[in-house]
Structures are given as structure tokens and as C-alpha cells.
TORTOR-159844 format. One record per atom (N, C-alpha, C): residue in one letter; y, z, x. Coordinates in steps of 0.001 Angstrom, whole numbers, plus 500000, padded with zeros to 6 digits. Atoms other than C-alpha are relative to their C-alpha. Example, Ala and Ser with C-alpha at 12.3 -4.5 7.8 and 13.67 -1.06 7.14 Angstrom:
2
a498810500000500890a495500507800512300a501200500000500900s498810499940499180s498940507140513670s501090500730499230
//
This chain:
274
x500013499291499981x209285549398760269x500679501906499233x499510499396500840x209344552839758614x500016501811500702x500225498618499478x209679556284760075x500491501440499417x500147498520500683x209149559675758226x500359500981500235x500451498353499072x209878562484760541x500976499246500679x498237500486498436x213981562244761656x500825500852499158x499821497686499882x215758565379762167x501591498673500294x497684499825499669x220060564095761533x500836501044499265x499155498788500255x221863567270761306x501703499651500217x498925500016499733x225235567700760582x500821500130501002x499741499884499125x227425567337763357x501081502283500101x499493498290499865x229265571300762379x498714500643500452x500694498731499960x226333572995762430x498616499076501454x500200501002498866x225050570141765760x499295502070500891x499720499556499303x225540573390767566x499403501842500636x500838498523500337x223385576547766077x498919499120500804x501166499988499961x220619573803767163x500200500140501905x499749499980498508x221788573108770800x500245501997500728x499820497871500025x222450577719770838x497883499767500035x501503499238499988x218521577677770096x499024499442501233x500500500779498853x217231574745772484x500055501219501913x499866499297498127x218776576967775332x499371501335500178x500249499171499954x218069579978774435x498490500694500210x501588499311500662x214424579782772765x499121499881501282x500390500769498040x213840576953776544x500495500409500955x499499500068498988x215500577588778174x500680498745501163x499413501799499059x216726574452778661x500913499411499477x499273500771500677x219350571775777816x498957498818498547x501461501376501532x217927568944774689x500249499123500839x500512501034499228x216892565917776407x500849499356499574x499880500530500625x218136563452774094x501679500448499217x499440500007500930x220982562980772252x499974500347498592x499632499563501159x221782564523768959x500565500290498171x498642500726501225x224510563567767135x499831498502499709x500870500896500805x223647561287764407x499783498594500690x499723501301498909x225549558047766341x498888499186501171x500644500420499323x223051558761768438x498773499164499805x501060499749500847x219838559337766487x500749498386499253x500344501986500176x220446555876764515x500110499115500589x500212500476498848x221292554085767324x498121499664500632x501648499949499610x217629554750769181x499014499523498602x500527500501501487x216100554070764960x499850498991500792x500029501344500363x217213551478765335x499238499178501715x500007500734498632x216727550293769236x498187500352499856x501438500372500591x212573550638768384x499470499951498427x500074500926500884x212598548646764937x499552500667498703x499663499072500630x213284551674762763x500648499360498320x498830500259500504x214604550015759370x500130500775499052x499675498975500145x214321552941757754x499151501337499632x500335498208499863x214397556472757354x499183500961499458x499310498328500771x213507559956755758x500109500979500972x499531499476498597x215374561858757037x499634501899499250x500204499242500046x214525565388757289x500223501485500581x500429499053499702x216146569019757949x499943501541499529x500562499346501114x215118572213756905x501764501290500410x498906498678500105x217116575524756104x500157501646501405x500903499380499485x217336578097759231x500986501541499665x499694499584500409x219589579936756944x500172500376498650x500262500609501429x220314580521753498x501102499246500215x498616500797499950x223855579236754223x500218498527500373x500613501708499734x222321576254755283x499826498667498542x500245500705500452x221136575422752587x500820498973498765x498851500945500888x223721574111750220x500896498841500814x499088500791498549x225602572844753824x499072498083499784x500971501016500557x222291570796753801x500248498605498778x500335501272501210x222169569147750628x500499498905499763x498687500845500440x225383568077750590x499896498954501031x500984500396498753x224546566657754004x499610498796499469x501164500671500223x221877565007753470x500708498188498633x499510501118500980x223603562805750074x500928499654500352x499742501078498902x226115561618752432x499958499408500220x500419500728499485x224018560337754188x499213498774499444x499786501012501586x222462558569751694x500789499188499223x499626500785500844x225392557265750686x499806498985501237x499492501129499286x226278555401754231x498257499474501565x501206500094499865x221704555118755608x499709499325499145x501458500533500662x218800553231754624x498825501065499927x500845499175499381x216976555899754111x500168501397498560x500932498938501602x214961559491751804x500488501251500741x499521498734498552x216268562493752289x499438500810499504x501153498467500527x213960565648752365x501406500851500457x499353498907499559x216533568894752511x499603500832499814x500233498190499655x216082572634753864x500222500476498436x500562499019500545x215118575248751517x499704501119500193x499843498795499584x215984578820752381x499287500816499057x501026499183500873x213294581025750881x501096500881499767x498956498625500763x216156583765750193x501141499445499232x499098499745500383x218032581982748430x498826499881498105x500431500229501203x217639581546744557x499576498506499578x500049500952499817x215387579538743954x499981498671498815x499262500553500573x217124578016740781x500911498761500036x499060500656499168x219218576501742836x499246498493500177x500358500966499659x216562573997743715x500131498176499109x500334501466501359x216461572024739829x502645499598500504x499104500448499626x220666571571741272x500488499381500988x500206500394497829x219646570357744803x499728498888499747x500424501776499879x218044567004743345x500421500221499028x499364500494500762x220092566327741139x501351499722500348x497679499956499370x223572566250743606x498068498403500474x500730500401499699x219867563278744227x499536500004501643x501387499037498675x217398565235746944x498960498831499728x501660500482500320x214377563138746837x499091500398500578x501189499428499570x212692565786748298x500150501328500706x500158498623499213x212093569648750318x499292499707501361x500441500211499019x211664569716753935x499328501853500534x500645498091500375x210143573747754233x499400499835502568x499867499567498672x209997574620758287x499451501708500182x500786498602499990x207457578121758066x499906500707501370x500051499045499044x207732579192761644x501441500173500359x498570499998500171x211316578626761656x501653500751498986x499693499117500252x212175580564758925x499411500721500142x500162498570500539x210019582657758849x498884500546498779x499730499669501468x208461582075755629x497970499393500670x501657500350500141x203994582104754779x500379498665499110x500566500374500688x202960579279753330x499514499959498701x501466498992501153x200120581260751212x501448501376499356x499617499226500484x202984583560750653x501078499684498465x499044499320501508x204926585055747136x501588498429500056x499153500852500210x208011582966748172x500134498570500591x500582502076499799x206464579982749233x499334499120498510x501608500829500637x203830579580745953x501821499552499272x498472499748500807x207919580108743835x500181498793500431x499216501422499806x209217576958745696x499218498980499799x500921501149500737x206014574797745223x499497499992498463x500363500121501281x206056576060741568x501114499422499775x499114500875500659x208997574121741183x500224498451500081x500612501043499856x208068571462742555x498883498719499806x501820500493501747x204731570849740571x501241499529498743x499810499749500559x206715571381738130x501988498896499515x499713501011499776x209407568509738863x499475498948500225x500637501134498871x207159566118740904x500272499941500660x499313500413499520x209597565890743605x498726500795501012x501154499321498657x207491565794747096x500765501094501126x499311498756499648x207703568390749816x499750499389501761x499883498936498887x207221568551753857x500378500080500065x500288497786499270x205952571639755674x499728498917501386x500234499471498213x205814571715759563x498824500453499175x501672499693499616x201748572208760161x499810500486501885x501044500719498748x199978572697763216x501510501535501334x499801499497499358x201459574918766636x501376499826500245x497959500109500080x205506575474767060x500439501223501368x499838499467498716x206342576686770817x500916501578499703x499544498053500286x207860580076769209x499365500783499823x501491498565500462x205411581881767696x498643499619499545x502022500360500484x201655579837768062x500181498921498332x500552500222501060x200387579754764963x500166501281498956x500105499151500259x201231583157763639x500714499070497841x499758500302501125x203324581394760365x498903498682499509x501377501573500823x200551577486760374x498433500469500319x500832499774500390x197510579012760183x499021498958498812x500395500337500715x195103576910758498x499979500187498289x500123499223502284x194595578812755414x500590500226499548x499028499975500959x197820579634754870x500384498396499459x500478501208501251x197752576063753373x498975499891498295x500703500118501435x195274576569750806x500319499616499060x498994499715501460x197379577361748049x500910499105499530x499586501608499695x198971574180748552x499652499070499955x501157500722500089x196362572519748902x499133499442498775x501134500553501158x194146573254745798x500992500181498793x499657499364500969x196671574524743186x500944499604499784x498380500027501532x199633572153742602x500123497638500201x500143501709500054x199808567790742219x500927499267500357x498844500682499213x203463567123744008x499818499514500666x501117500591498073x202438565039747214x501340501003500929x500554499083499022x202547567035750310x499767499178501322x500541500410498495x203081565689753809x500547501005501090x499116498783499152x202384567960756263x499858499283501044x499892501031499306x203385566950758921x499802500966501392x500197499405498872x202260567136762203x498605499763500634x501989499582500403x198423566897761444x498789501003500637x500669498869499416x198175570566762159x499221500205501636x500055499552497940x198267569777766486x500018501412500192x500979498751499178x195737572404768361x499351500134498619x500905499600500729x194393572534764750x499458498463498901x500455501932501097x193339569002762967x498077500039499831x501743500911500863x189310568782762629x500837501706498813x499869499233500675x191004571918760488x500724498552498172x499625500731500286x192894568512758933x499298499636498435x500781500665500422x190261566329757039x499690501049498410x499792499158501368x189559568938754276x501299500205498599x499335500529501124x192794568707752966x500384499179499644x499842500812500318x193271565448752621x498886499062499539x500695499955501778x190095566107750685x500013500162499192x499603499654501768x191429568141747948x500646498931499509x499816501196500765x193239565098746626x500749499163500155x500095500642499387x194428562697746828x502036499391500392x498782499877499640x198788562892747460x499661500809500650x499747499748498712x198426564896750202x499931498865501473x499372500851498951x199668562938753440x499591500662500951x500250499688499053x199810563618757101x500912498825501115x499049500922499329x202692562133759837x499551500637501773x500857499583498749x202100561236763422x500882501027500986x498647498614499739x205102563599764244x499825500586501164x500747499483498907x203994565236767850x499505499590500053x500793500646499667x200861564540766956x499301499116500587x500258501146499696x200969561352768902x500204500338501863x499020499670498293x202133563213772453x498696501009500702x501064499903498791x200258563271775533x499817501316500556x499481498592499426x200773567338775646x499152500867499586x501002498799501642x198729569902775994x500046501196500972x499115499496499489x200233572921776930x498656501419499923x500079498892500302x199489576893776971x500125501229500100x499132498258501161x200461579535774572x499696500766501148x500143498855498645x201680581951776452x500368501515499527x499646499002500888x201369584810773646x498219500161500585x501549499634499964x197488583781773300x499165499784500866x501133500854498744x195877582074776495x499478498894499402x499964500618500336x195104579965774014x500388498245500000x499213501120498780x195212576283775610x500178498395498647x499553500618501181x196762573749772604x500549498483500296x500101500842499172x196562570043773147x500140499040499032x499495501341501374x198340567563770666x499547498995499977x500400501672500021x197049564304771096x498411500079500507x500845499936499345x193744564443771091x498677499308499215x501163500013500793x189982563457769753x500216499580498269x500557500106501507x189917564811766890x501426499210498896x498162502145500357x194064562522766076x498665499324499631x500317501615500037x192422560133766495x498527499775499174x501705500006500982x188858561018764402x501227500169498908x498807499732500882x191415561617761624x500332498258499842x499061501119499805x193461558674761806x498933499129499161x500590501102500195x190360556232761742x498839500154498884x500789499410501521x188567558465758519x501209499558498840x498536500424500899x192088558040756741x500828499118500313x499444500758499753x193817555492757903x501092499920499278x498797500266501203x195601555143754350x501347501118499850x500207497957500189x196505559393754580x501253499954500970x498311499002499005x199149559025757792x501030499192499953x498524500431500043x202573558076757607x500391500359501885x499332500891499070x204419556960760978x501038500927499794x498437499062500262x206948559424761843x500517500643501428x499940499810498448x208613560139765546x500404500902500352x498800499252500191x210788563684764955x500670499714500903x499122500620500028x213582561307766084x500654500905500177x499726499997498786x215546563415768165x499282501143500878x501200499057500119x212345565470769288x500685500261501862x499156499738499263x213982567238771855x499409500085502230x500508500211499072x211719567925775073x498762498249500239x500835501354499726x208817564435775294x501258499489499678x499533500814500146x210126561169775640x499927499369498339x500413501081501996x210659559780771348x498958499031500083x501522500837499738x208808557027772650x499203500656500070x501106500041499820x205739557933773121x499090500504498632x500742500575501803x204564558371769189x499198498368499743x499868501333500671x205111554547768569x498450499921501626x500244501238498744x204047553743772675x497945500761499790x500803498808499612x200657555903771786x498987499720498778x500533500470501269x199752554482768237x499461498212500405x500038502071499848x200465550607769671x498214500241501152x501117499523499175x197779552044773029x498694500153498733x501436499508500954x195217553504770594x499554499725498833x500034500595500596x195419551642767949x499359498209499661x500471501748499984x194061548041766598x501665499767498993x498841500938501232x197107545854764036x500246500623499370x500254499291501520x195754546489761366x500753501670499732x499534499163499956x196199550031761716x500911500323500042x498849499898499660x199153550440763261x501162499486499079x499517500389500899x200574548241760929x499969500656498428x499826498968500878x199067550640757918x501335501727500332x499367498453500302x200978553717758968x501355500016500944x497912500383499547x204317551921760433x500272499725499152x498722501217501291x205000549925757016x499015500060498658x501078499922501078x202253550017754706x499588501119499155x500225498904500486x201648553138753979x501099501256499693x498759499789500404x205271554618754423x500034499101498635x499348501005500967x205954551586751495x499440500916499136x500254498517500227x203263553218749566x500493500782498986x499159498374500094x204697556729749582x501482499550499095x498467500296500741x207936555011748770x500173499585498460x500302500475501417x207131553603745413x499164501122499237x500325499565500762x204655555735744241x500632501579499608x499381498977499855x206704558675744789x502030500548499992x498737500359499597x210392557757745420x500403499009499400x499952501485500097x210611555107743319x500269500641497733
//
């Protein structure tokens, strides 16, 4: 099995994540975030290879995360999608990829980055030039709802560039919009992370009800079974990290499960990462 949505961070910045969890969500992390705990969990689930995704909360984290991901690649069977903060000089992207990084991870709600803003477009231009893949957060986020992730914000990314893109989380809460992005070009994908969690919440700011696993999610998987990649979000901090895989096995036939957990990620790797 290949997991395309895992977050392993260096120990020296884990304290920031713990502090964020406690401050923003008024709770303690429900799982251990250290490297050994994350890798052990993946192995127990049968994951043989993974994509490691790290996002830059601050500009100084960009270099730290790039060097960390290169080190991780040397130790683990993984591909590295490192973070890049919009306040870094985009020329740094060339050096990052020379280190051996495979792709970028952007998290608009955490970075307070609009996916259709000037800063994002400058990043896309270099990814397009280099042909490097991007994993980008889409859909609802607890801190700020859809402020940075309305579907229309992703239109320039989908319609104007040719590099491969994984729209993470199947645009949870707005999944009905995902098909038009998958139709835009063949090198746009999505992943199951968070989208297969059976959770419905009420946004505290707008009052809007947001359902993660929904009929829209199931319909998109059925319509685009070759464009969805398995992602667990391990170490997801507020739900059982096994739930994504359970939902997948309960809701879909064996052929679809095999496509999502192995065949589709393998094809993505052969086409864009080898």
C-alpha cells in the first residue's frame, strides 16, 4: 500500500505543532507525532511507501524542512514534498529541487495564502517550468473555514498550468466542485485524506454544516476511480487515523480499493517522480 498524505516533521519543530494544537483547538494531540511513532503506525497499516508532506508556517522553516525531507528520503522509502513559504524568494525553489526534493506542499489556510493570489502564481510558474508536482490543501479547515479555500480560488491553478497537482482532501465540504477540476486536465488528482472521515461539524463562524465523507465524495470516487490516491493524513490529530482506510474498504469494491491504495499512486510515481 502507498500512502500519499503523511506528515513527518523534524523533532526540533514538533513543539510548534503541539503548541498550535493546544492553542487553536484547546486539546492535546491524540497521537504521537514523533518520527518513530508515525513510521510504526504506517507499518502496522501495511504502508510500504509514502509521500511525506511538510508545510512552512514561517519563512525560516522552508530551508529547515527541505533539508529534513532530503534526510528522511535517505532513511525511509518515501517521496518528499517539502513546504515553501510565500515570503521566501521564489528563486530558492531551484536550490530546493537541486537538493533532491520531489515536489512542494502548500497549505493555504495555515500559510494564509490565497491559491489564486500573486504569491501563489509565482510559485506555480516555477513548478510549471520545472515540471515538479504540487500537493495543495483544499476544502474546509478548522481555523478559518473556507476563507482561503473556496473552489474558485483554485481555477488559475487548474486551468493555466501543466505540472501535476494533487488537490488534497477532495475539497471536503465543497466536493461537488471537484469534478470540474478533474475534468480540466489529466494531471490533476485528489486524495482521500480527511474526505473519508465520517464527521459532520458546524462551522463556528458561518454556522455552515460541513460533512467530510459524503455522497459527493462517493460519487467522485465512482466517476474518477483512476484519479484518486490513498492518503491517511497520519498523524491526524483529532480522529482515529485508521478511519480513512476503514471507510474505503467498507464503501467500495476490491478493485477500486486496489486502484486507490496502490495502482494509482504507482502510476503517479512512474509518470511524475521517476
